[in-house]
Backbone as a printed PyTorch tensor [residue, N CA C, xyz], in Angstrom:
tensor([[[ 53.0510,  69.4250, 164.0230],
         [ 51.7380,  69.8340, 164.5160],
         [ 50.7090,  68.8910, 164.6650]],

        [[ 50.7070,  68.1360, 163.6630],
         [ 49.5450,  67.0330, 163.1620],
         [ 49.9520,  65.9520, 163.9840]],

        [[ 51.1870,  65.6650, 164.6010],
         [ 51.4840,  64.5950, 165.5220],
         [ 51.1480,  64.9250, 166.6860]],

        [[ 51.1360,  66.2340, 167.2030],
         [ 50.7410,  66.5160, 168.5700],
         [ 49.3870,  66.4550, 168.7240]],

        [[ 48.4610,  66.9310, 167.5790],
         [ 47.0420,  67.2220, 167.3090],
         [ 46.8880,  65.5830, 167.3950]],

        [[ 47.2240,  64.7750, 166.7270],
         [ 46.8410,  63.1910, 166.8380],
         [ 47.1650,  62.4730, 168.0670]],

        [[ 48.2590,  62.9100, 168.8780],
         [ 48.4240,  62.4260, 170.2160],
         [ 47.5180,  62.9460, 171.3090]],

        [[ 46.9340,  64.2020, 171.0440],
         [ 45.9460,  64.4940, 171.8200],
         [ 44.6430,  63.9480, 171.5910]],

        [[ 44.3740,  63.4830, 170.4810],
         [ 43.1130,  62.9650, 170.0750],
         [ 43.1090,  61.3540, 170.6980]],

        [[ 44.1370,  60.7470, 170.2800],
         [ 44.3880,  59.7070, 170.9010],
         [ 44.0640,  59.3670, 172.2670]],

        [[ 44.8570,  60.4590, 173.1590],
         [ 45.0100,  60.4410, 174.7580],
         [ 43.2860,  60.5320, 175.0370]],

        [[ 42.6560,  61.5100, 174.7680],
         [ 41.4760,  61.6760, 174.7950],
         [ 40.5080,  60.1960, 174.8210]],

        [[ 40.6020,  59.8550, 173.4420],
         [ 39.9050,  58.7130, 173.1520],
         [ 39.9320,  57.4200, 174.0360]],

        [[ 41.2830,  57.1090, 174.4940],
         [ 41.6320,  56.1890, 175.1970],
         [ 41.0740,  56.3990, 176.4430]],

        [[ 41.2040,  57.5900, 176.9800],
         [ 40.9040,  57.9440, 178.4680],
         [ 39.2270,  57.7570, 178.5180]],

        [[ 38.4210,  57.8990, 177.3590],
         [ 37.0890,  57.7550, 177.4480],
         [ 36.8900,  56.0950, 177.0180]],

        [[ 37.8140,  55.3350, 177.1660],
         [ 37.5480,  54.2510, 176.5220],
         [ 36.7580,  53.6230, 175.4060]],

        [[ 37.1820,  54.7030, 174.2180],
         [ 36.2640,  54.5810, 173.1200],
         [ 37.4910,  53.9010, 172.1480]],

        [[ 37.2570,  52.9140, 171.3740],
         [ 38.0680,  52.2610, 170.2010],
         [ 38.0010,  53.4140, 169.0490]],

        [[ 39.3080,  52.9310, 168.2500],
         [ 39.0890,  53.8310, 167.0900],
         [ 37.8710,  53.4170, 166.1020]],

        [[ 37.5640,  52.0290, 166.2500],
         [ 36.4960,  51.6610, 165.3420],
         [ 35.1290,  52.2650, 165.6330]],

        [[ 34.9490,  52.4500, 167.2060],
         [ 33.9620,  53.1270, 167.6660],
         [ 33.9160,  54.4540, 167.0660]],

        [[ 35.1250,  55.1590, 167.1100],
         [ 35.1440,  56.6800, 167.0460],
         [ 34.7410,  57.1850, 165.3830]],

        [[ 35.2750,  55.9060, 164.6790],
         [ 35.1710,  55.9420, 163.1120],
         [ 33.7660,  55.8400, 162.7960]],

        [[ 33.0570,  54.6080, 163.3090],
         [ 31.6090,  54.6190, 163.1770],
         [ 30.8690,  55.3390, 163.5370]],

        [[ 30.9890,  56.1610, 164.6950],
         [ 30.2080,  57.2370, 165.3200],
         [ 30.1520,  58.4760, 164.0990]],

        [[ 31.5260,  58.7470, 163.6260],
         [ 31.5680,  59.7280, 162.6970],
         [ 31.7380,  59.5020, 161.4490]],

        [[ 31.5130,  58.3780, 161.0420],
         [ 30.9780,  57.7080, 159.3980],
         [ 32.5820,  57.9110, 158.7620]],

        [[ 33.6010,  57.7700, 159.4850],
         [ 35.0330,  57.6460, 158.9370],
         [ 35.2870,  56.3310, 159.0420]],

        [[ 36.4820,  55.7080, 158.3300],
         [ 37.5440,  54.6220, 158.4530],
         [ 38.0030,  54.6060, 159.6860]],

        [[ 38.1640,  53.2350, 160.2590],
         [ 39.2670,  53.0440, 161.2450],
         [ 40.7640,  53.3860, 161.1580]],

        [[ 40.9710,  52.9490, 159.5960],
         [ 42.1530,  53.6290, 159.0230],
         [ 42.4320,  55.0100, 159.1010]],

        [[ 41.4600,  55.6650, 158.4520],
         [ 41.8290,  57.5280, 158.9730],
         [ 41.6680,  57.8300, 160.3240]],

        [[ 41.1010,  57.3820, 161.2890],
         [ 41.4860,  57.7550, 162.5870],
         [ 42.8940,  57.3060, 163.1170]],

        [[ 43.2440,  56.0850, 162.7230],
         [ 44.6190,  55.7190, 162.9330],
         [ 45.8930,  56.8180, 162.3190]],

        [[ 45.5660,  57.1970, 161.3040],
         [ 46.3390,  57.9490, 160.4240],
         [ 46.5570,  59.2310, 161.2950]],

        [[ 45.2640,  59.7460, 161.4490],
         [ 45.2910,  61.1370, 162.2840],
         [ 45.9130,  61.1220, 163.6160]],

        [[ 45.6530,  60.0180, 164.2760],
         [ 46.3930,  59.6780, 165.6240],
         [ 47.6070,  59.8020, 165.6020]],

        [[ 48.2900,  59.1390, 164.4090],
         [ 49.6640,  59.1150, 164.5960],
         [ 50.3720,  59.9070, 163.6610]],

        [[ 49.4720,  61.1150, 163.2230],
         [ 50.0530,  62.2970, 162.4520],
         [ 50.5650,  62.0920, 160.9190]],

        [[ 50.2000,  60.8530, 160.4490],
         [ 50.6820,  60.6240, 159.2090],
         [ 49.7350,  60.7460, 158.0310]],

        [[ 48.4910,  61.1150, 158.5020],
         [ 47.4330,  61.5500, 157.2030],
         [ 48.1410,  62.4540, 156.2110]],

        [[ 47.8910,  62.0580, 155.0530],
         [ 48.2520,  62.8300, 154.1190],
         [ 47.2730,  64.2830, 153.7140]],

        [[ 46.1800,  64.3660, 154.1340],
         [ 45.0660,  65.3970, 153.7570],
         [ 43.8810,  65.1910, 154.7430]],

        [[ 43.8290,  65.8410, 155.5760],
         [ 42.5070,  65.8760, 156.6170],
         [ 42.0440,  67.2740, 156.2960]],

        [[ 40.6910,  67.3990, 156.2070],
         [ 39.9550,  68.3730, 156.1450],
         [ 39.6020,  69.2650, 157.3820]],

        [[ 39.3710,  70.3390, 157.5360],
         [ 39.3370,  70.9850, 158.8320],
         [ 37.7400,  70.5760, 159.6070]],

        [[ 36.8220,  70.0620, 158.4710],
         [ 35.5620,  70.0480, 159.0840],
         [ 35.6370,  68.5630, 159.5970]],

        [[ 36.5180,  67.6480, 159.2140],
         [ 36.7820,  66.2620, 159.6340],
         [ 37.3170,  66.5020, 160.9830]],

        [[ 38.4710,  67.3690, 161.1550],
         [ 38.9030,  67.3600, 162.3020],
         [ 37.9210,  68.0890, 163.4670]],

        [[ 37.5520,  69.0330, 163.0250],
         [ 36.5750,  69.6940, 164.1150],
         [ 35.5580,  68.5050, 164.5840]],

        [[ 34.5960,  67.7680, 163.4730],
         [ 33.9550,  66.5090, 164.1500],
         [ 34.5070,  65.6490, 165.0190]],

        [[ 35.6110,  65.3960, 164.7900],
         [ 36.6270,  64.3430, 165.7120],
         [ 36.5800,  65.4280, 166.9440]],

        [[ 37.1040,  66.5530, 167.2160],
         [ 37.3990,  67.0360, 168.3820],
         [ 36.1670,  67.3100, 168.9880]],

        [[ 34.8090,  67.8090, 168.4870],
         [ 33.5240,  67.8500, 169.1430],
         [ 33.1820,  66.5510, 169.7360]],

        [[ 33.5870,  65.6110, 168.9200],
         [ 32.9790,  64.2610, 169.4540],
         [ 33.5420,  64.0620, 170.6860]],

        [[ 34.8360,  64.4370, 171.0640],
         [ 35.6110,  64.0260, 172.0390],
         [ 35.6260,  65.0340, 172.9430]],

        [[ 34.8740,  66.3200, 172.8120],
         [ 34.9190,  67.3010, 173.6930],
         [ 36.1040,  68.2270, 173.7050]],

        [[ 36.6640,  68.2970, 172.7220],
         [ 38.0860,  68.8800, 172.6760],
         [ 37.6500,  70.2120, 171.4890]],

        [[ 38.6410,  71.0470, 171.9000],
         [ 38.4570,  72.3790, 170.9970],
         [ 40.3310,  72.6150, 170.2790]],

        [[ 39.9950,  73.2670, 169.3580],
         [ 41.0360,  73.6350, 168.4440],
         [ 41.2610,  75.2160, 168.7200]],

        [[ 42.8070,  75.5560, 169.0710],
         [ 42.6310,  77.0940, 169.5340],
         [ 43.9780,  77.3590, 168.4410]],

        [[ 43.9450,  78.7710, 168.0700],
         [ 44.8780,  79.2400, 166.8980],
         [ 45.3110,  80.4560, 167.9110]],

        [[ 46.6800,  80.4400, 167.9160],
         [ 47.0730,  81.6750, 168.1790],
         [ 48.6670,  82.1540, 167.4880]],

        [[ 48.9890,  83.2040, 167.5000],
         [ 50.0950,  83.6560, 166.7690],
         [ 51.4250,  82.6040, 167.0880]],

        [[ 52.4110,  82.2170, 166.2240],
         [ 53.2220,  81.6300, 166.2920],
         [ 54.2640,  81.8960, 167.1350]],

        [[ 54.8990,  81.2930, 168.0480],
         [ 56.0420,  81.8590, 168.8460],
         [ 55.8330,  82.3060, 170.3370]],

        [[ 54.4410,  82.9010, 170.5820],
         [ 53.9750,  83.2250, 171.7640],
         [ 54.0050,  82.0340, 172.8390]],

        [[ 54.3450,  82.6900, 174.0640],
         [ 54.4960,  81.7980, 175.0730],
         [ 52.9820,  81.1090, 175.4900]],

        [[ 52.9520,  79.8940, 175.8390],
         [ 51.6180,  79.5030, 176.3260],
         [ 51.1140,  80.5780, 177.5120]],

        [[ 49.7390,  80.7540, 177.5480],
         [ 49.1630,  81.2420, 178.6520],
         [ 49.3000,  80.4910, 180.1270]],

        [[ 48.7710,  80.9600, 181.0210],
         [ 48.5830,  80.2370, 182.2790],
         [ 47.6640,  79.2370, 182.0260]],

        [[ 46.5370,  79.3910, 181.3830],
         [ 45.3530,  78.3350, 181.2760],
         [ 46.0190,  77.2180, 180.5390]],

        [[ 46.7700,  77.5840, 179.6830],
         [ 47.0730,  76.4190, 178.7310],
         [ 48.2520,  75.5150, 179.7640]],

        [[ 48.9750,  76.4760, 180.3450],
         [ 49.9580,  75.5280, 181.1640],
         [ 49.4340,  74.6540, 181.9960]],

        [[ 48.1230,  75.2340, 182.4780],
         [ 47.1660,  74.6310, 183.7660],
         [ 46.8230,  73.2320, 183.1370]],

        [[ 46.3930,  73.5730, 181.8470],
         [ 45.4640,  72.4320, 181.4360],
         [ 46.4600,  71.4690, 180.8780]],

        [[ 47.5500,  71.5750, 180.5270],
         [ 48.7190,  70.4440, 180.2500],
         [ 49.0160,  69.6190, 181.4510]],

        [[ 48.8990,  70.4740, 182.5810],
         [ 49.1680,  69.5930, 183.7850],
         [ 48.0510,  68.7610, 184.4250]],

        [[ 46.9160,  68.9420, 183.8320],
         [ 45.9410,  67.9560, 184.2680],
         [ 45.6840,  66.6480, 184.0930]]])
């Protein structure tokens, strides 16, 4: 799951032409932390830190029961 979240963060950041360093500075984090999050290898990430990154990139975090198939809206968003 962390790899998927990190991948989406990286894609959105790159699409917006924001470097890891710029994102890190804007959020008061290290570039190393951003890189670890994007690669899904960070040992520990707080929910507040993750939410700050997502909000900065205009992304949201959704929670739904495990095993449920994606909604039509979710499938549509994946194809955009």
